[in-house]
N, C-alpha and C positions, 0 to 999 in steps of 0.2 A: 504494500500500500504506500503510495507516494506521500511526501510530507504535506503537500497541498490538500490532498484528500483527508488526511488526519486533521488538519486545521478546520476543514469544512464540517467534519463529523463533530469536532469539539464545539464549534459554534452552534450547530444544530442541537446538541445536547444541552447547552446552556439555556437556549431559548425554548427548548422542547418543541421545535417546529422544523419543518424541512425547508429552511431558508436557502440551503444549498443542495442541489440535487446529488444525493449520494449514489444514485443509480448510474452515474457516469463511470463508476468502477464496479467490478464484480465483488459482491459482498463476501465471496468465499476466497478468491485468489488475488484480488486487487487489480486485475487486468482491466484496462479501459474497455468500456462497452458503449455502443452507440444506439442500440435498440432499447425500447422501453422494457424494463425488467430489472431484476436484482442480480442476475447471474449471467456470466458469459456462456456461450454455447457448450464449451467443454464441461464446465461445472454443472450446468443445468442437466446435462446428460448423465452426470454422476450422482444426482440427488437420490438418496435412498428412500423413495416413496414407500410407504407401508400399504401397498395396494395388491399384495399377493395373498397367499394363504395366511389366515389369522385364527387365533382363538376367538370364537364368537362372543365369549364373555368378557375377557380382559382386553382384547384387541391387539395383542402382540403378535408379531410374525411367528409362524410355525411352519414346520416342514409340510404339514398337510392340515387342512381346515379341521378344527376341533371345536366341539361345543364347549368343553372346559379343558384347558391344558393342564398338565401336571403341576404347573406352578400356581395356578389360581384355584384349582378344584378343592373345595372344602376350606378355602382360605379367604378369598376375596368375596365374602358373603354379604357384606354391607353395601358393596358396589353392585349396582344392577347392570351396568354396562360400561365398558371402557373402550375408547378408540384413541388412536394417535395418528398424526399425519405422516411421520417418518419413522424409519428404523434408526436407532441410535448409533449411527455410523458417520464417518467423515463425508462431506464437510459439515453436516448438520451438527454433530457433536462439538466441533470447534466453534461454531456460531453460538451454540447454547452457552458454552463456557465464556465466550466474549460478552454475551448479554449479562451473565451472572456475575462475572468477576472483573471484567475490564471496562465497565461503565459504558458499554456500547448500546445505549438505549434504543437507537434506531432499529436494531435487529428485532425488537418486539413488533414493529410494524410489518416486517417481512413474515414473521411467524403468525401474526394475527390473521393475515390473509390466508395462510395455509390452514389454520384452525377453522376459519369460516368455510373454506372449501370442504373440509372434512365433515363439518357440522351438516352442511346441506347435502353432501354426497350420501351420508348415512341417515338422512331423513330424521335428524334429531329434532326434538321439541322439548322445551323446558319452560318453567315459570320464572326462574331467576338464575343468574350466573354468579358464581363466587370464585374464590381463589384460595390457595394454600397460603396462610399468613406467615409472617416473620415476627420475631420479637421486635419491640421498639428499638432496642439497642442495635440489633443486627441490621435493621432497616436504615438507621441513621448512619451506620458504618458503610453500607453499600450505597446509600443515598436514594434508593428506591426499592420497591418489591417487584422483581421481574415478573412474578406470576400475576400480580395485580395489573401490570401493564398489558400482559397478554389477554387477561380477562376483559379489561376495558376495551381493548382493540377489537376483540371478538364481539363484545356487546354492541358496539357501533355498527358492525357489519351485519349482524343477524337480527337486530332490533329487539333484543331481550335485555332487561335491566341488569346491571352488575351491582351487587351489594356485598359489603363485608359482612360475613355471617359467622366468622370465627376469629378468635384471638389466640395467639401463641403465648402461653403464660410462662414458659421457661426456656432457657437456652438448651440446645441439644448438641451432641457431638455431630460432626459431619457424617452423613450416612454412607458416603461413597465406598468406604472400605469395610463396612459392616455386613454380615449376613442377615437373612430375614429375621431370625430370632433376636439378634442383637439390635436390629432396627426397631422392632416392636417394643423391646424393653427401653430403648433410648427415647421413644416417643410416648411412653406411658405418662399420662397426666400433662402432656405438653399443650393440649388444645382445649378451649372451651367455646361453646356457641354463644353468639350475641344476636340481637335483632330476631328473637325467636318467633315473633309474629310473621316474619317473612319466610320462615322455614316450615311451619306447621301445614301439613297436607299439600306441600308443594313439591314439584319436580325440580331438583337442584342440580345444576351442572357445575362441576368443580374443574377449574383449569390449573394445570401445573406444567412444568417444563418437561420432565422425564418420568416415565414409569419404569422402575427397575424391578423391584420385587413386589411393589404395590403396597408396602407397609404404611407409608405416609397416607396414601389415598384411603386405605382401609380404616386407619385411625380417624381420619377426618370424616369419612362416611358414617362410621359408627356414632360419632358425636351428632351429626346431622339427623340420623335416623332416631336417636334417642330424644332429639328435640322435636320429633314429629314429622320429619321429611317423608313424603310418600315414596320418593324415588331419588336415587343419587346416581348421576352419570359422571364419568371421568373422561375428560378430554385433555390430552397432552400433546406437546409438539412432537415428541419422539418416545419410543419405547425400546427397551432391550429385548431382542428376539429370544424366543423360548427354544432351548435345545432339547428336542424330543426325538 
């Protein structure tokens, strides 16, 4: 990525507006592009769309279509349906890390479009959209909640209100290097529901960046169900494929 492009992105992030067209360069490799879009032809061809065989319940890629994959069977019971736009592979995995850790807020717009496409493609319908929360301390450090940016971008595109329905009440260790049992223990007591009148008897769609084991989503879904949600749907940018 050129120095000029970095300056444009920096200014866009300050004003939270697309004052400079970041589409002049490929969001994945930094190569200059002249067509309308976020990626050059080479990177566009490499995008790992999650449009093949999937687990019909959690939505992750599988070797063959399964009603319940071995990863979610008897585990993701509070989540009624999960879908993701991409498989968690490069260049998508790198873009997600850029959004989460490198303050590249503009990437949320790219992913919001993909989430909206997945929403409509799967004939989804919900009453309210929400997102996986961060603690106030963690959000101040990062300067924004990436999941909230994704949820708000999706909300604008599908015409469903986005509301904060959960608080994260304690700091947790990073989930990346933990197995599922460790993740569940790590998340114990981490969330509480708010705005309960917006949850009761509602279909709630939860937005997050990645589905790995589903531990975070399951914990969130349980809280929403305990507060009266009729249905909980999970929609993420990417998911880790199931090895079956």
